[in-house]
C-alpha positions in Angstrom: 1.8 -15.2 -16.4 -1.7 -14.4 -15.0 -2.3 -13.4 -11.4 -5.8 -13.2 -10.1 -7.3 -11.4 -7.1 -10.7 -10.2 -5.9 -9.0 -6.9 -5.0 -6.5 -5.3 -7.3 -5.7 -1.6 -6.7 -5.3 -0.2 -10.2 -4.8 3.4 -11.1 -8.5 3.6 -11.8 -9.6 2.1 -8.5 -10.2 -1.3 -6.9 -11.3 -4.2 -9.2 -11.8 -7.9 -9.1 -9.9 -9.4 -11.9 -6.5 -10.5 -13.1 -3.1 -9.1 -14.2 -1.6 -10.5 -17.4 2.2 -10.1 -17.3 4.5 -10.5 -20.2 8.2 -9.4 -20.6 8.3 -7.8 -17.1 5.3 -5.5 -17.8 1.6 -5.5 -17.3 0.2 -6.5 -20.7 -3.4 -6.5 -19.7 -5.8 -6.0 -16.7 -8.8 -8.2 -17.0 -12.0 -7.5 -15.1 -14.7 -9.5 -16.9 -15.5 -13.0 -15.7 -12.5 -13.1 -13.5 -13.9 -15.9 -11.3 -14.0 -18.2 -14.4 -10.5 -17.4 -15.5 -7.6 -19.7 -15.2 -4.6 -18.2 -13.5 -1.0 -19.1 -12.7 -1.6 -17.7 -9.2 -4.9 -16.9 -7.5 -4.4 -14.8 -4.3 -8.2 -14.8 -3.8 -9.3 -12.0 -1.5 -5.8 -10.7 -0.7 -5.3 -7.2 -2.0 -2.7 -6.4 -4.7 -1.2 -2.9 -4.4 1.4 -1.1 -6.5 4.9 -1.8 -5.3 6.1 0.7 -2.7 8.9 3.1 -3.6 10.8 4.0 -0.5 13.2 6.9 -1.3 14.5 7.4 2.3 15.8 4.2 3.8 19.1 3.7 5.7 18.8 -0.1 6.1 16.9 -3.0 7.4 17.3 -6.3 9.2 20.9 -5.8 10.0 22.0 -4.5 6.6 22.8 -1.0 5.5 25.3 1.2 3.8 29.0 0.4 4.4 32.4 0.6 2.7 33.8 -2.8 3.7 34.7 -5.7 1.5 31.2 -7.2 1.4 29.4 -3.8 1.1 27.7 -4.5 -2.3 26.6 -7.9 -1.2 25.1 -6.3 2.0 23.2 -3.8 -0.2 21.6 -6.8 -2.1 20.5 -8.4 1.2 19.2 -5.0 2.3 17.0 -4.8 -0.9 15.8 -8.3 -0.3 14.8 -7.4 3.3 12.9 -4.3 1.9 10.9 -6.5 -0.5 9.5 -8.3 2.5 7.6 -5.1 3.3 6.2 -4.6 -0.2 9.0 -2.4 -1.5 9.8 -2.8 -5.1 12.0 0.3 -5.6 14.3 2.2 -3.2 16.9 4.9 -2.8 19.5 3.5 -0.5 20.2 6.4 1.8 23.7 7.2 2.9 25.1 9.9 5.2 28.2 10.5 3.1 29.8 9.3 -0.1 31.7 6.3 1.4 28.9 3.9 0.5 28.2 5.1 -3.0 30.5 2.6 -4.7 28.7 -0.3 -3.0 25.3 0.8 -4.1 26.4 1.3 -7.7 28.1 -2.1 -7.7 25.0 -3.7 -6.3 22.9 -2.3 -9.1 24.9 -4.4 -11.5 24.2 -7.6 -9.6 21.2 -9.9 -10.1 19.4 -8.8 -7.0 16.4 -10.8 -5.6 14.7 -7.9 -4.0 13.7 -4.2 -4.4 15.2 -2.4 -7.3 17.8 0.3 -6.6 16.4 3.5 -8.3 19.2 5.7 -7.3 21.2 7.0 -4.3 19.9 9.4 -1.6 22.6 11.3 0.3 21.2 12.7 3.5 24.0 15.1 4.2 26.8 15.8 5.0 25.6 19.5 4.9 23.0 19.4 7.6 22.3 21.7 10.5 20.7 19.5 13.1 19.5 21.9 15.8 16.7 19.8 17.1 13.5 20.5 19.0 15.3 21.9 22.1 17.3 24.4 20.0 20.7 22.9 20.8 23.1 23.9 18.0 25.8 21.2 17.6 27.5 22.9 14.6 27.6 22.0 10.9 30.2 21.4 8.2 31.0 24.2 5.8 29.9 23.7 2.2 32.9 23.0 -0.1 32.2 23.2 -3.8 35.1 20.9 -4.4 33.4 18.3 -2.2 30.1 18.9 -3.9 31.7 18.0 -7.2 33.3 14.9 -5.6 29.9 13.7 -4.5 28.6 14.1 -8.0 31.6 12.3 -9.5 31.4 9.4 -6.9 27.7 9.0 -7.5 28.5 7.8 -11.0 25.2 9.1 -12.3 23.2 7.3 -9.7 23.0 10.2 -7.1 19.4 11.3 -7.3 18.7 13.3 -4.1 20.9 15.3 -1.7 19.4 16.5 1.5 20.8 19.8 2.7 20.1 22.6 5.2 19.0 25.7 3.3 20.3 28.2 5.8 24.0 27.3 5.4 26.4 29.8 3.8 27.0 28.9 0.1 24.0 26.7 -0.2 22.6 28.3 -3.3 25.7 27.5 -5.3 25.6 23.9 -4.1 21.9 23.5 -5.0 22.6 25.0 -8.4 25.5 22.6 -9.0 23.5 19.5 -8.0 20.5 20.4 -10.0 22.6 21.2 -13.1 23.8 17.6 -12.9 20.2 16.2 -12.6 20.3 15.7 -8.9 17.4 17.0 -6.8 17.9 18.7 -3.5 15.8 18.4 -0.3 15.5 20.7 2.7 16.7 18.7 5.7 17.8 18.9 9.3 17.4 22.6 9.4 17.0 25.6 11.6 15.8 27.7 8.6 13.2 30.4 9.0 10.1 30.6 6.9 11.8 33.1 4.6 15.0 31.1 4.2 13.0 27.9 3.4 10.9 29.7 0.8 14.0 31.2 -0.8 15.6 27.7 -1.0 12.5 26.5 -3.0 13.1 29.3 -5.4 16.8 28.4 -5.5 15.9 24.8 -6.6 15.0 22.6 -3.6 12.1 20.4 -4.7 11.7 18.0 -1.6 11.4 18.4 2.1 13.0 15.6 4.1 10.9 13.7 6.7 8.6 16.8 6.9 8.0 18.2 10.4 10.9 16.2 11.9 14.2 18.0 12.6 13.0 21.3 11.2 11.7 24.5 12.6 8.0 24.1 13.4 5.0 26.4 13.1 4.4 29.2 15.6 1.6 31.8 15.1 4.2 34.5 14.7 6.9 32.4 12.9 5.8 29.9 10.4 9.2 28.2 10.3 10.4 25.7 7.7 7.4 23.4 8.3 5.0 26.3 7.4 7.0 26.9 4.2 6.9 23.2 3.3 3.1 23.2 3.6 2.4 26.5 1.9 4.6 25.9 -1.1 2.4 24.2 -3.7 5.3 22.9 -5.8 7.6 21.2 -3.3 7.1 17.5 -2.6 7.0 16.5 1.1 8.4 13.3 2.6 6.5 12.0 5.6 6.9 9.2 8.2 3.5 7.9 8.9 4.1 5.6 11.9 2.1 7.8 14.2 5.1 8.5 16.4 7.4 10.7 14.3 4.4 12.8 13.5 1.2 12.4 15.5 -1.8 11.3 13.6 -3.6 14.6 14.4 -0.6 16.5 13.0 -0.7 14.3 9.9 -4.3 15.3 9.4 -3.5 19.0 9.8 -0.6 18.7 7.3 -2.8 16.9 4.7 -5.6 19.4 5.2 -3.2 22.4 4.8 -1.2 21.4 1.8 -2.9 22.1 -1.6 -3.4 18.9 -3.5 -1.8 17.0 -0.6 -2.4 13.5 -1.8 -0.4 14.3 -4.9 2.5 16.0 -3.1 3.2 13.9 0.1 5.5 10.9 -0.3 5.5 8.2 2.4 9.0 7.1 3.6 10.3 4.8 6.3 13.6 6.5 7.3 14.5 3.0 8.5 17.8 2.3 10.2 19.6 -1.0 9.8 17.9 -2.4 13.0 14.5 -2.1 11.5 12.8 -5.5 11.5 15.0 -6.8 14.3 13.8 -8.1 17.7 13.0 -5.6 20.5 15.9 -4.9 22.8 19.0 -2.8 23.2 21.6 -2.5 20.5 25.0 -0.7 20.4 24.9 0.7 16.9 28.2 2.1 15.7 28.4 5.9 16.0 24.9 6.2 17.4 25.6 4.5 20.7 22.9 2.5 22.6 19.6 2.4 20.8 16.4 0.8 22.0 14.0 -1.1 19.7 10.7 -1.0 21.6 8.2 -3.8 21.6 6.1 -1.5 19.4 9.0 -1.5 16.9 10.2 2.1 17.4 13.8 3.2 17.7 14.8 5.4 20.7 18.0 6.6 22.4 18.4 6.0 26.1 17.0 9.6 26.6 13.9 8.7 24.6 14.7 10.7 21.5 13.6 9.2 18.2 16.6 8.0 16.1 15.5 7.1 12.7 12.6 4.6 12.3 12.1 0.9 12.8 8.7 0.8 11.1 8.1 0.3 7.3 6.1 2.4 4.9 3.6 -0.5 4.9 3.2 0.0 8.6 2.5 3.7 7.9 0.0 2.8 5.3 -1.9 0.6 7.8 -1.9 3.5 10.3 -3.4 5.9 7.8 -6.1 3.5 6.5 -7.0 1.7 9.8 -6.5 4.4 12.4 -7.1 7.5 10.4 -9.8 6.2 8.0 -8.1 7.3 4.8 -8.9 5.8 1.4 -6.4 3.2 0.4 -6.2 4.7 -3.1 -4.9 8.0 -1.7 -2.5 6.3 0.7 -1.1 4.0 -2.0 -0.6 7.0 -4.2 1.6 8.6 -1.5 3.6 5.4 -1.2 4.1 4.6 -4.8 3.0 7.0 -7.6 4.0 10.3 -6.0 7.7 9.3 -5.5 7.7 7.9 -9.0 6.4 11.2 -10.3 8.8 13.3 -8.2 11.9 11.5 -9.5 10.8 10.9 -13.0 9.9 7.2 -13.0 6.1 7.5 -13.4 6.1 6.4 -17.0 6.9 2.9 -15.9 6.6 2.8 -12.1 4.3 3.7 -9.3 0.9 2.3 -10.3 -0.8 -0.8 -11.6 -1.5 0.1 -15.2 -1.2 -1.5 -18.6 2.3 -0.9 -20.0 4.0 -0.3 -16.7 6.4 -2.6 -14.9 4.7 -5.4 -13.1 5.8 -4.1 -9.6 3.2 -5.0 -6.9 2.8 -6.5 -3.5 0.2 -9.0 -2.2 -1.2 -8.1 1.3 -3.6 -9.6 3.7 -6.2 -7.6 5.6 -3.7 -6.9 8.4 -1.4 -5.2 5.9 1.2 -7.9 6.2 3.1 -8.6 3.0 2.6 -12.1 1.6 4.4 -11.7 -1.7 6.3 -9.0 -3.7 6.7 -9.0 -7.4 9.3 -6.8 -9.2 9.0 -6.6 -13.0 6.8 -9.7 -12.9 9.2 -11.8 -10.8 8.4 -12.9 -7.3 11.2 -11.5 -5.2 9.6 -12.2 -1.8 7.3 -15.0 -0.6 6.5 -15.2 3.1 6.2 -19.0 2.8 9.7 -19.4 1.5 11.8 -16.4 2.7 12.2 -16.9 6.4 15.8 -16.0 7.3 16.3 -12.4 6.2 18.0 -10.9 9.3 21.8 -10.5 9.2 23.0 -12.9 12.0 26.4 -11.1 12.2 24.9 -7.7 12.8 22.6 -9.2 15.4 25.5 -10.7 17.3 27.6 -7.6 16.9 25.0 -5.0 18.0 22.7 -6.8 20.4 23.2 -6.0 24.1 20.1 -7.3 25.7 
């Protein structure tokens, strides 16, 4: 199959040409006389970017992690919804191990959407203090439960988010890393020194950097200061302009050494992402408001996860902040692939890699998504992606 475009974002820059795909991978990237070439698909001036890899996503369009009878099927619908935002690979993100089985089962199904690259467990060992310093308590770390998480992950648990100041955390980090599972600093009241120690102990990632962690003060650099001043740790970041103001994003990118190789764009989407504005009663979270801008807020105005995609964040960085699309795409695709060991076959448009890419218009709307050379989303054909049962169950007004 040959797909032609005047704008293809390869690992060596933007070209006008064509992708030749064979056996799920990119066999050749042609640049010479592209206008004269015959192609199976010509997307003309639409831009082709590497498929987005979203490693922090709790759901979309009414689908998310669950442990009910249809849980695996729901995960498949979830991955399909993600593909409508240019995502070709994802870590379904759970708050506990109840949903692990469904994700593992879904991996074995013939999914028509983003590929499951592993499981991200955000918790349960978190210490959510919050910006107003209200300590709501935390669970004690149990090494027996840590082993249970590893066992129930069935080899697919790739990332565990944990607060590095909790008693017994070093042993938990060691146990996870010994089993090939990376650990992330998350939901933490850690000091600068505690955060730096956790990086030495084995933490390699910071969860939605700047959000739900101690911030920077000129006499106390906090967990955020540690995240930016450690050159080895990878930093997740939500780039919707609300979770982290654009001015702060600029400060973070200027501060971190080799920032465009260490930041990873994430969505942190909740299952109501992509649904119509209004009020929803969402399970244990209570009433949540999806604003007309697409943000998710509690009735008190506190952010509660995200309702905007990585693709929305990419548009914000390129259009509103004037960043180069090459740098932005790297943070959305290649950096997570490198962080989690997939970069030999994922994360960029390059000969020999999987044919994972998305076709965008100039408004950063996704028109088509291809995973391993197969079209898994087409905006002309895939119209009904929202879960009608969730909409009826959660919608208030």
